PLY file of the C-alpha trace (Angstrom):
ply
format ascii 1.0
element vertex 266
property float x
property float y
property float z
element edge 265
property int vertex1
property int vertex2
end_header
-0.03 0.05 -0.01
1.59 3.23 -0.91
0.02 6.75 -0.04
0.94 10.50 -0.80
3.19 11.84 2.35
2.04 15.48 3.47
6.18 16.17 5.20
6.44 18.50 7.98
9.47 20.13 7.08
12.67 22.04 8.41
13.70 25.25 7.30
17.29 25.09 5.15
19.68 27.82 4.59
22.79 26.52 2.60
26.26 27.49 3.08
29.86 26.86 3.35
32.44 25.30 6.20
34.51 22.31 7.01
33.15 19.81 9.34
35.30 18.36 12.58
33.27 17.57 15.79
34.53 14.50 17.05
37.18 16.09 20.11
35.44 16.95 23.49
37.59 19.30 24.97
36.58 22.74 25.47
38.02 26.16 24.89
37.28 29.58 25.55
36.21 32.95 24.12
34.96 32.61 20.50
34.45 35.35 18.10
31.13 34.73 17.77
29.14 33.13 20.73
26.07 31.37 19.29
23.22 30.53 21.39
19.86 28.74 21.20
15.80 29.29 21.76
13.19 27.22 21.61
9.80 28.68 20.34
8.42 26.38 23.54
9.72 24.53 26.11
6.69 22.39 26.95
4.18 20.31 24.16
2.13 16.91 23.73
4.07 13.96 21.92
4.10 14.85 17.82
3.90 18.37 18.25
6.50 20.22 16.72
9.24 22.26 18.88
11.04 24.86 16.80
14.53 26.28 17.79
16.39 29.00 16.37
20.32 29.90 16.87
21.21 33.71 17.75
24.01 35.48 19.09
24.35 38.56 21.52
27.24 40.07 19.59
25.21 39.70 16.01
27.32 39.16 13.24
27.37 37.69 9.57
27.21 34.27 8.24
30.66 34.63 7.26
31.57 35.46 10.64
29.98 32.65 12.00
31.95 30.18 9.22
34.91 31.97 9.95
34.18 31.35 13.83
32.88 27.11 14.05
34.27 24.11 11.93
30.36 22.53 12.65
27.55 22.98 14.86
25.93 20.13 16.26
22.47 20.07 17.83
22.00 16.75 20.14
19.68 15.28 22.35
21.07 12.31 24.53
20.05 8.86 23.81
18.73 10.38 20.77
21.02 11.45 18.20
22.47 14.49 16.66
21.78 16.70 13.74
24.87 19.11 12.20
23.45 22.51 12.22
26.25 23.93 9.93
28.84 21.53 8.16
30.51 21.63 4.83
27.77 23.41 2.29
25.05 23.21 4.88
24.05 25.85 7.31
20.51 26.10 9.21
19.71 28.55 12.06
16.07 27.14 12.27
14.99 23.80 13.38
12.46 21.45 14.22
11.57 18.44 16.09
9.16 16.11 17.44
9.26 13.70 20.11
7.49 10.78 20.21
8.11 9.44 23.94
6.70 11.72 27.19
9.19 13.11 29.12
12.00 15.49 30.10
15.20 16.40 27.47
17.85 18.30 27.58
18.63 19.64 24.03
22.16 20.88 23.57
24.24 22.93 20.86
27.48 22.50 21.07
30.11 24.57 18.15
33.12 22.89 17.25
37.10 24.83 16.37
39.72 22.46 15.41
38.10 19.17 17.02
37.43 21.73 20.39
34.35 22.77 22.08
34.33 26.26 22.20
30.77 27.08 22.36
27.82 25.31 23.96
24.38 25.85 25.23
21.46 23.83 26.73
17.48 24.03 27.33
15.44 21.87 28.68
12.34 20.54 26.72
8.95 18.76 28.63
7.21 16.55 26.48
3.37 15.31 27.86
1.24 12.55 26.74
-1.88 14.50 27.13
-5.44 12.97 27.37
-5.63 12.33 24.15
-7.56 8.98 22.37
-4.88 7.63 20.12
-0.85 9.10 20.02
-2.22 13.05 19.37
-6.04 11.82 18.01
-8.99 12.39 19.11
-11.60 10.51 17.99
-14.26 13.25 17.47
-12.17 15.13 15.36
-11.11 12.37 13.17
-14.16 13.66 10.50
-13.34 12.81 6.81
-10.28 10.64 5.58
-6.95 12.27 5.24
-3.26 11.67 3.54
-0.56 10.10 5.02
1.32 12.36 7.04
4.92 12.08 8.34
6.67 13.77 11.59
9.99 15.61 11.77
12.37 13.84 12.99
15.93 15.20 12.21
17.58 12.97 15.18
16.69 9.39 13.39
18.94 7.92 10.79
16.79 5.30 10.18
12.76 6.07 9.46
10.28 8.41 10.57
6.93 7.67 12.01
3.76 8.68 9.99
-0.04 8.33 10.01
-3.11 8.68 8.11
-6.58 8.49 9.07
-9.66 7.07 7.51
-13.50 6.92 7.93
-15.46 3.28 6.48
-19.16 3.17 7.80
-18.74 6.15 10.06
-16.24 4.64 12.31
-12.64 6.75 11.96
-9.52 4.61 12.41
-5.71 5.44 12.63
-3.30 4.01 10.61
0.68 4.10 12.35
3.38 3.41 9.96
6.90 3.66 9.36
9.00 5.59 6.40
11.89 3.93 5.55
14.89 6.76 6.03
17.73 4.53 5.96
19.97 2.27 3.70
17.97 -0.77 4.28
16.53 -2.24 1.37
12.21 -2.85 2.05
12.16 -5.98 2.71
14.80 -5.60 5.44
13.19 -2.43 6.71
9.96 -4.33 6.94
11.36 -6.70 9.16
12.83 -4.65 11.22
9.54 -1.67 11.51
7.69 -5.01 13.45
9.45 -4.49 16.81
9.84 -0.59 16.18
6.25 -0.39 16.15
5.58 -2.84 18.74
7.96 -1.49 21.03
6.59 1.76 20.70
2.58 0.80 21.44
4.38 -1.08 25.05
6.46 1.88 25.54
3.63 4.35 24.88
0.47 2.53 26.51
0.72 -1.14 27.72
2.02 -4.39 26.98
-0.23 -5.81 24.55
-3.86 -7.61 26.10
-4.06 -10.21 23.51
-1.25 -11.65 21.05
-1.40 -14.28 17.98
0.13 -17.14 20.52
-3.56 -17.48 22.03
-4.40 -19.00 18.96
-8.44 -19.12 18.35
-8.99 -16.67 21.16
-7.11 -14.19 19.71
-8.69 -14.22 16.09
-12.00 -14.21 17.36
-11.57 -11.05 19.49
-9.37 -9.00 16.58
-12.88 -10.33 14.76
-15.62 -8.58 17.53
-12.95 -5.87 18.17
-12.32 -4.33 14.75
-14.99 -2.99 12.41
-12.64 -1.90 9.86
-10.29 -4.93 9.10
-7.92 -4.39 6.55
-8.30 -7.09 4.01
-5.59 -9.55 3.67
-4.26 -8.60 7.27
-2.66 -10.67 9.72
-3.15 -9.48 13.45
-0.12 -9.41 15.94
-0.88 -7.56 19.09
-4.04 -6.29 20.62
-3.90 -3.84 22.69
-7.19 -2.18 25.00
-7.00 1.32 26.20
-10.04 2.99 28.13
-10.62 5.15 24.72
-8.79 3.14 22.19
-8.46 -0.60 20.41
-5.15 -0.52 18.46
-3.48 -4.21 16.37
-0.39 -4.43 15.01
-0.73 -6.42 11.78
1.19 -7.82 9.01
0.48 -7.22 4.83
1.48 -9.09 2.40
3.04 -6.56 -0.34
3.06 -8.59 -3.59
5.11 -5.50 -5.93
7.75 -6.31 -3.05
7.41 -9.83 -1.50
7.94 -8.81 1.85
5.54 -8.24 4.38
4.79 -4.69 5.84
3.68 -4.17 9.27
1.33 -1.25 10.69
-0.58 -0.81 13.58
-4.24 0.02 13.42
-6.60 1.99 16.00
-10.32 2.55 16.21
-12.38 3.97 19.08
-13.63 1.69 21.94
0 1
1 2
2 3
3 4
4 5
5 6
6 7
7 8
8 9
9 10
10 11
11 12
12 13
13 14
14 15
15 16
16 17
17 18
18 19
19 20
20 21
21 22
22 23
23 24
24 25
25 26
26 27
27 28
28 29
29 30
30 31
31 32
32 33
33 34
34 35
35 36
36 37
37 38
38 39
39 40
40 41
41 42
42 43
43 44
44 45
45 46
46 47
47 48
48 49
49 50
50 51
51 52
52 53
53 54
54 55
55 56
56 57
57 58
58 59
59 60
60 61
61 62
62 63
63 64
64 65
65 66
66 67
67 68
68 69
69 70
70 71
71 72
72 73
73 74
74 75
75 76
76 77
77 78
78 79
79 80
80 81
81 82
82 83
83 84
84 85
85 86
86 87
87 88
88 89
89 90
90 91
91 92
92 93
93 94
94 95
95 96
96 97
97 98
98 99
99 100
100 101
101 102
102 103
103 104
104 105
105 106
106 107
107 108
108 109
109 110
110 111
111 112
112 113
113 114
114 115
115 116
116 117
117 118
118 119
119 120
120 121
121 122
122 123
123 124
124 125
125 126
126 127
127 128
128 129
129 130
130 131
131 132
132 133
133 134
134 135
135 136
136 137
137 138
138 139
139 140
140 141
141 142
142 143
143 144
144 145
145 146
146 147
147 148
148 149
149 150
150 151
151 152
152 153
153 154
154 155
155 156
156 157
157 158
158 159
159 160
160 161
161 162
162 163
163 164
164 165
165 166
166 167
167 168
168 169
169 170
170 171
171 172
172 173
173 174
174 175
175 176
176 177
177 178
178 179
179 180
180 181
181 182
182 183
183 184
184 185
185 186
186 187
187 188
188 189
189 190
190 191
191 192
192 193
193 194
194 195
195 196
196 197
197 198
198 199
199 200
200 201
201 202
202 203
203 204
204 205
205 206
206 207
207 208
208 209
209 210
210 211
211 212
212 213
213 214
214 215
215 216
216 217
217 218
218 219
219 220
220 221
221 222
222 223
223 224
224 225
225 226
226 227
227 228
228 229
229 230
230 231
231 232
232 233
233 234
234 235
235 236
236 237
237 238
238 239
239 240
240 241
241 242
242 243
243 244
244 245
245 246
246 247
247 248
248 249
249 250
250 251
251 252
252 253
253 254
254 255
255 256
256 257
257 258
258 259
259 260
260 261
261 262
262 263
263 264
264 265
């Protein structure tokens, strides 16, 4: 199944510099001391956080290039992103967080393999009382194409969703887009565990699993109104407001199984 993607993008500003950020030894007094700020420091999962570079001393892009070999924005345990490296510079970027928690976001500026400036901002990500992910079922009133979510820290995949209405019943599908070097078959095999682990972390362990055999299939057929034709259910989660199933679906054009999360109102 292929769907058009509406991507939440980051703004890019292209320039030129050299890349070197492997040494954590810090020196002081850069010509231009860069800092960054967040347009908001508290928000919900799947909400876009926007960050901006600035300097209290002012200065031009030429000054920044002469002061730094590279600029890196990093979030421990999630990843890092180059704001400045060879032939590339941005002064504004966006990030979506997919799990609630408190995150320390850090800016590091490098020159000659040494850190010459650093700054940090703490971000508080909440899981508000929504029905599924950031959706409330009452707001899902029509079918919509796919939306992918800005995750500049991810190396291999991006979360995406689409919503649908069938027989007046809304549904949300969560899936992954391949952003790495794996072929689609290899990526699909990895996505089963990524999706399952994600729902386990965000909500709970599965209520039913395919290991339960006939009972599992009976529950699946009773619980879900808009079952995907040809889908094989693997795990089912029940929350106070939603029911979710991880399923596989054989894609004939690629000869591999694709994995997705399908959610409906409870």
